[in-house]
DRENDO-1510 file (C-alpha; in Angstrom, 1 decimal, always signed):
<recs>
REC; n; res; u; v; w
REC; 1; UNK; +45.0; -27.4; -81.4 .
REC; 2; UNK; +44.2; -27.5; -77.5 .
REC; 3; UNK; +47.4; -26.1; -77.2 .
REC; 4; UNK; +47.0; -23.6; -79.9 .
REC; 5; UNK; +48.5; -20.3; -77.0 .
REC; 6; UNK; +48.7; -16.4; -77.7 .
REC; 7; UNK; +51.5; -15.4; -79.5 .
REC; 8; UNK; +50.1; -18.0; -82.4 .
REC; 9; UNK; +46.3; -16.1; -82.7 .
REC; 10; UNK; +48.5; -13.1; -82.3 .
REC; 11; UNK; +50.3; -14.1; -85.6 .
REC; 12; UNK; +47.3; -14.7; -87.6 .
REC; 13; UNK; +45.4; -12.0; -86.7 .
REC; 14; UNK; +48.4; -9.6; -88.1 .
REC; 15; UNK; +49.0; -11.2; -91.3 .
REC; 16; UNK; +45.2; -10.9; -91.9 .
REC; 17; UNK; +45.4; -7.1; -91.2 .
REC; 18; UNK; +45.5; -6.3; -94.6 .
REC; 19; UNK; +42.1; -7.6; -95.4 .
REC; 20; UNK; +40.8; -6.2; -92.5 .
REC; 21; UNK; +41.0; -3.2; -92.9 .
REC; 22; UNK; +39.9; -2.7; -96.5 .
REC; 23; UNK; +36.9; -4.5; -94.9 .
REC; 24; UNK; +36.7; -1.6; -92.0 .
REC; 25; UNK; +37.4; +1.4; -94.4 .
REC; 26; UNK; +34.4; -0.2; -96.8 .
REC; 27; UNK; +32.1; -0.2; -92.9 .
REC; 28; UNK; +33.1; +3.3; -92.1 .
REC; 29; UNK; +32.0; +4.7; -95.2 .
REC; 30; UNK; +28.0; +3.4; -95.3 .
REC; 31; UNK; +25.8; +3.3; -93.0 .
REC; 32; UNK; +26.9; +1.5; -90.0 .
REC; 33; UNK; +28.4; +4.1; -88.6 .
REC; 34; UNK; +25.7; +5.8; -87.8 .
REC; 35; UNK; +23.7; +2.1; -86.9 .
REC; 36; UNK; +26.7; +1.1; -85.1 .
REC; 37; UNK; +27.2; +4.3; -83.5 .
REC; 38; UNK; +22.7; +4.2; -81.8 .
REC; 39; UNK; +23.8; +0.5; -81.4 .
REC; 40; UNK; +27.1; +0.3; -78.3 .
REC; 41; UNK; +25.5; +4.6; -77.3 .
REC; 42; UNK; +21.4; +2.5; -76.5 .
REC; 43; UNK; +22.7; +0.5; -75.2 .
REC; 44; UNK; +25.2; +1.5; -72.0 .
REC; 45; UNK; +24.3; +2.4; -68.7 .
REC; 46; UNK; +23.5; +6.4; -69.0 .
REC; 47; UNK; +26.3; +8.5; -68.2 .
REC; 48; UNK; +27.6; +11.6; -68.7 .
REC; 49; UNK; +30.7; +10.8; -70.5 .
REC; 50; UNK; +31.1; +7.9; -70.8 .
REC; 51; UNK; +35.1; +6.1; -71.3 .
REC; 52; UNK; +34.6; +2.9; -72.9 .
REC; 53; UNK; +37.2; +0.0; -74.0 .
REC; 54; UNK; +36.7; -1.6; -77.6 .
REC; 55; UNK; +38.3; -4.6; -76.2 .
REC; 56; UNK; +40.0; -6.8; -79.3 .
REC; 57; UNK; +39.3; -3.4; -81.8 .
REC; 58; UNK; +40.7; -4.6; -84.6 .
REC; 59; UNK; +41.2; -2.1; -87.4 .
REC; 60; UNK; +39.8; +0.4; -85.2 .
REC; 61; UNK; +35.9; +1.3; -86.2 .
REC; 62; UNK; +34.9; +1.0; -82.9 .
REC; 63; UNK; +36.8; +3.2; -81.6 .
REC; 64; UNK; +37.2; +5.9; -84.5 .
REC; 65; UNK; +33.3; +6.4; -85.0 .
REC; 66; UNK; +32.9; +6.1; -80.7 .
REC; 67; UNK; +35.4; +9.0; -80.8 .
REC; 68; UNK; +34.3; +11.3; -84.1 .
REC; 69; UNK; +31.2; +11.5; -81.7 .
REC; 70; UNK; +33.5; +12.5; -79.0 .
REC; 71; UNK; +33.0; +10.0; -76.9 .
REC; 72; UNK; +36.5; +8.7; -75.6 .
REC; 73; UNK; +37.9; +5.6; -76.3 .
REC; 74; UNK; +40.4; +3.2; -75.7 .
REC; 75; UNK; +41.2; +0.2; -78.2 .
REC; 76; UNK; +43.5; -2.3; -77.5 .
REC; 77; UNK; +44.6; -5.5; -79.7 .
REC; 78; UNK; +47.2; -8.1; -78.9 .
REC; 79; UNK; +47.4; -7.8; -83.1 .
REC; 80; UNK; +50.8; -4.9; -83.5 .
REC; 81; UNK; +49.6; -4.9; -87.7 .
REC; 82; UNK; +45.7; -4.2; -86.8 .
REC; 83; UNK; +46.9; -1.1; -84.2 .
REC; 84; UNK; +48.9; +0.1; -87.0 .
REC; 85; UNK; +45.6; -0.1; -89.4 .
REC; 86; UNK; +43.9; +1.3; -86.2 .
REC; 87; UNK; +46.4; +4.7; -86.0 .
REC; 88; UNK; +46.5; +5.1; -89.6 .
REC; 89; UNK; +42.7; +4.7; -90.1 .
REC; 90; UNK; +42.2; +7.3; -87.3 .
REC; 91; UNK; +44.7; +10.0; -89.2 .
REC; 92; UNK; +42.9; +10.5; -91.9 .
REC; 93; UNK; +39.5; +11.0; -90.3 .
REC; 94; UNK; +41.6; +13.6; -87.6 .
REC; 95; UNK; +41.6; +11.7; -84.5 .
REC; 96; UNK; +44.0; +10.1; -82.2 .
REC; 97; UNK; +42.6; +8.3; -80.3 .
REC; 98; UNK; +44.9; +5.9; -77.6 .
REC; 99; UNK; +45.2; +3.1; -79.0 .
REC; 100; UNK; +47.1; +0.1; -76.6 .
REC; 101; UNK; +48.7; -3.7; -77.5 .
REC; 102; UNK; +47.1; -5.6; -75.3 .
REC; 103; UNK; +45.6; -9.2; -74.3 .
REC; 104; UNK; +42.8; -8.5; -73.0 .
REC; 105; UNK; +43.2; -11.8; -70.2 .
REC; 106; UNK; +45.4; -9.7; -67.7 .
REC; 107; UNK; +44.0; -6.2; -69.2 .
REC; 108; UNK; +46.9; -3.4; -67.8 .
REC; 109; UNK; +44.8; -1.1; -66.2 .
REC; 110; UNK; +42.9; +0.4; -62.6 .
REC; 111; UNK; +39.6; -2.2; -61.4 .
REC; 112; UNK; +37.0; +0.2; -61.4 .
REC; 113; UNK; +37.9; +1.5; -65.1 .
REC; 114; UNK; +35.5; +2.1; -67.9 .
REC; 115; UNK; +31.4; +2.2; -68.5 .
REC; 116; UNK; +31.3; +0.0; -70.7 .
REC; 117; UNK; +33.2; -3.0; -72.3 .
REC; 118; UNK; +32.7; -3.0; -75.9 .
REC; 119; UNK; +33.4; -6.0; -78.7 .
REC; 120; UNK; +33.0; -7.8; -81.8 .
REC; 121; UNK; +33.9; -10.4; -83.1 .
REC; 122; UNK; +36.8; -11.1; -80.4 .
REC; 123; UNK; +35.3; -13.7; -78.9 .
REC; 124; UNK; +35.2; -16.5; -80.5 .
REC; 125; UNK; +39.1; -16.4; -80.6 .
REC; 126; UNK; +39.0; -17.0; -76.8 .
REC; 127; UNK; +41.2; -19.5; -74.8 .
REC; 128; UNK; +39.9; -18.5; -72.3 .
REC; 129; UNK; +36.7; -16.4; -71.5 .
REC; 130; UNK; +36.1; -16.7; -68.1 .
REC; 131; UNK; +39.5; -15.4; -67.2 .
REC; 132; UNK; +38.9; -12.3; -70.3 .
REC; 133; UNK; +35.5; -12.4; -68.9 .
REC; 134; UNK; +36.3; -11.6; -65.8 .
REC; 135; UNK; +38.5; -8.7; -66.9 .
REC; 136; UNK; +36.0; -6.9; -67.9 .
REC; 137; UNK; +34.5; -7.2; -65.4 .
REC; 138; UNK; +37.0; -5.7; -62.9 .
REC; 139; UNK; +38.3; -3.3; -65.3 .
REC; 140; UNK; +34.1; -1.6; -65.8 .
REC; 141; UNK; +33.2; +0.4; -62.9 .
REC; 142; UNK; +30.0; -0.8; -60.2 .
REC; 143; UNK; +26.9; -0.5; -63.3 .
REC; 144; UNK; +29.2; -0.2; -66.0 .
REC; 145; UNK; +28.1; -2.0; -68.5 .
REC; 146; UNK; +29.1; -5.2; -71.6 .
REC; 147; UNK; +28.1; -5.5; -74.5 .
REC; 148; UNK; +29.5; -8.5; -76.9 .
REC; 149; UNK; +28.6; -8.9; -80.3 .
REC; 150; UNK; +29.0; -11.6; -82.2 .
REC; 151; UNK; +28.5; -15.4; -84.2 .
REC; 152; UNK; +29.0; -18.7; -83.9 .
REC; 153; UNK; +32.1; -19.2; -86.5 .
REC; 154; UNK; +33.2; -21.7; -85.2 .
REC; 155; UNK; +30.4; -23.9; -85.7 .
REC; 156; UNK; +30.7; -24.0; -89.4 .
REC; 157; UNK; +33.6; -25.6; -88.5 .
REC; 158; UNK; +31.9; -28.6; -86.5 .
REC; 159; UNK; +28.5; -29.3; -88.1 .
REC; 160; UNK; +28.9; -30.5; -91.7 .
REC; 161; UNK; +25.6; -29.6; -92.6 .
REC; 162; UNK; +26.0; -25.9; -91.5 .
REC; 163; UNK; +29.1; -25.8; -93.3 .
REC; 164; UNK; +28.9; -27.4; -96.9 .
REC; 165; UNK; +26.0; -24.3; -96.3 .
REC; 166; UNK; +28.9; -22.2; -95.7 .
REC; 167; UNK; +29.9; -23.7; -99.0 .
REC; 168; UNK; +27.1; -22.8; -101.5 .
REC; 169; UNK; +26.9; -19.3; -99.3 .
REC; 170; UNK; +30.8; -18.6; -100.3 .
REC; 171; UNK; +30.3; -19.7; -103.2 .
REC; 172; UNK; +27.2; -17.7; -104.3 .
REC; 173; UNK; +28.5; -14.5; -103.2 .
REC; 174; UNK; +31.7; -14.7; -105.1 .
REC; 175; UNK; +29.9; -15.3; -108.4 .
REC; 176; UNK; +27.0; -12.0; -107.2 .
REC; 177; UNK; +29.8; -9.5; -105.6 .
REC; 178; UNK; +33.7; -10.5; -106.6 .
REC; 179; UNK; +34.4; -11.6; -103.7 .
REC; 180; UNK; +33.5; -12.9; -100.1 .
REC; 181; UNK; +35.4; -10.2; -98.0 .
REC; 182; UNK; +38.4; -11.7; -98.8 .
REC; 183; UNK; +40.1; -9.4; -101.7 .
REC; 184; UNK; +43.5; -8.4; -99.3 .
REC; 185; UNK; +43.0; -13.0; -98.0 .
REC; 186; UNK; +46.6; -15.0; -98.1 .
REC; 187; UNK; +45.2; -17.6; -96.1 .
REC; 188; UNK; +40.9; -18.3; -96.5 .
REC; 189; UNK; +39.9; -21.5; -95.7 .
REC; 190; UNK; +42.7; -23.2; -93.8 .
REC; 191; UNK; +43.3; -25.1; -91.3 .
REC; 192; UNK; +44.8; -22.0; -89.6 .
REC; 193; UNK; +41.6; -20.3; -90.1 .
REC; 194; UNK; +39.8; -23.2; -89.4 .
REC; 195; UNK; +41.6; -23.4; -85.6 .
REC; 196; UNK; +41.9; -19.4; -85.2 .
REC; 197; UNK; +38.1; -19.2; -85.0 .
REC; 198; UNK; +38.1; -20.7; -81.9 .
REC; 199; UNK; +36.4; -24.4; -82.7 .
REC; 200; UNK; +40.4; -25.2; -80.2 .
REC; 201; UNK; +38.3; -24.0; -76.8 .
REC; 202; UNK; +34.1; -23.7; -78.9 .
REC; 203; UNK; +33.8; -26.8; -79.8 .
REC; 204; UNK; +30.8; -27.2; -80.2 .
REC; 205; UNK; +29.2; -24.8; -77.7 .
REC; 206; UNK; +26.1; -23.0; -79.3 .
REC; 207; UNK; +25.4; -19.4; -78.0 .
REC; 208; UNK; +25.1; -16.7; -76.9 .
REC; 209; UNK; +23.5; -18.9; -74.8 .
REC; 210; UNK; +26.9; -20.6; -73.0 .
REC; 211; UNK; +28.4; -17.1; -72.2 .
REC; 212; UNK; +25.6; -15.8; -70.1 .
REC; 213; UNK; +25.4; -18.8; -67.8 .
REC; 214; UNK; +28.8; -18.7; -67.8 .
REC; 215; UNK; +28.6; -14.3; -67.3 .
REC; 216; UNK; +26.1; -15.4; -64.6 .
REC; 217; UNK; +28.7; -17.7; -63.1 .
REC; 218; UNK; +31.0; -14.3; -62.8 .
REC; 219; UNK; +28.9; -12.2; -61.7 .
REC; 220; UNK; +27.4; -10.5; -64.1 .
REC; 221; UNK; +24.1; -8.6; -63.8 .
REC; 222; UNK; +21.3; -7.9; -66.2 .
REC; 223; UNK; +22.2; -9.8; -68.2 .
REC; 224; UNK; +20.1; -10.8; -71.9 .
REC; 225; UNK; +20.7; -11.2; -75.5 .
REC; 226; UNK; +19.4; -10.8; -79.0 .
REC; 227; UNK; +19.5; -13.1; -80.7 .
REC; 228; UNK; +20.5; -11.6; -84.9 .
REC; 229; UNK; +21.3; -8.0; -84.6 .
REC; 230; UNK; +21.6; -8.3; -88.7 .
REC; 231; UNK; +18.1; -6.7; -90.0 .
REC; 232; UNK; +19.4; -4.0; -88.6 .
REC; 233; UNK; +23.4; -3.8; -88.5 .
REC; 234; UNK; +24.3; -6.7; -92.4 .
REC; 235; UNK; +23.5; -5.1; -96.0 .
REC; 236; UNK; +22.9; -7.6; -98.3 .
REC; 237; UNK; +26.4; -9.2; -99.1 .
REC; 238; UNK; +27.2; -10.0; -95.8 .
REC; 239; UNK; +23.2; -11.1; -94.7 .
REC; 240; UNK; +24.1; -14.0; -97.9 .
REC; 241; UNK; +27.7; -15.8; -96.5 .
REC; 242; UNK; +27.0; -15.5; -92.7 .
REC; 243; UNK; +22.9; -15.1; -92.3 .
REC; 244; UNK; +23.2; -19.0; -91.2 .
REC; 245; UNK; +25.8; -17.6; -88.2 .
REC; 246; UNK; +23.4; -14.1; -87.7 .
REC; 247; UNK; +25.7; -11.3; -85.0 .
REC; 248; UNK; +24.3; -11.4; -81.6 .
REC; 249; UNK; +24.1; -9.3; -78.7 .
REC; 250; UNK; +25.0; -10.1; -75.0 .
REC; 251; UNK; +24.4; -7.5; -72.2 .
REC; 252; UNK; +25.4; -7.6; -69.1 .
REC; 253; UNK; +26.1; -5.2; -66.5 .
REC; 254; UNK; +28.5; -5.3; -63.2 .
REC; 255; UNK; +27.1; -4.9; -59.7 .
REC; 256; UNK; +26.1; -1.5; -58.6 .
REC; 257; UNK; +27.6; -0.9; -55.5 .
REC; 258; UNK; +25.6; -1.3; -52.3 .
</recs>
């Protein structure tokens, strides 16, 4: 597990692109669009025309909803099929935002490029959090904002009690809704999945506290978090399926120039 490389991780998420694309279709036609737009724009520094990096954009949810609001947002992802889905969705919405294939461990952007860096459900998959968080700090402008949205997904693979609860929640979700957000997934609950949800790096680390300590050591300022944002951002199906690993938000800033 420790030797899992980026190509393997990118291939895995490319294989799952169709399923995640189906999920994003639902999100783009729900209350979540306005809620996420408010959440993101309400938490970035007050910049008149912000330029945002959507890191690990997947099928393009954040990039699309922000560009719909006239906010310049560039989406990057390591999985080519995810980017193909993102481009197709953007075109359907009458948008042509920039999507680029890129590894967040080595961003192809100049220093001080973005007013904000945002990510959702990416950081649990990273090989080297410290390296990625340094890269995000590098490409942020002074005073820029980092927003990380994620959950302790990895703990369901190392905590037997939590895993058992997750399996029960999954069974109940399928009973009530007919699926567990995996209608188009080929790999569902496999060993390969377990190797790509962060266990190979995160082990039994508890987030967001672990991330916040790392961010502070790297040099981020004004670090804060919301430990659960599910009441405002998730529907009842999501709360049932994932409620024992609630999504958190970490907010941090790059230091202003002296």
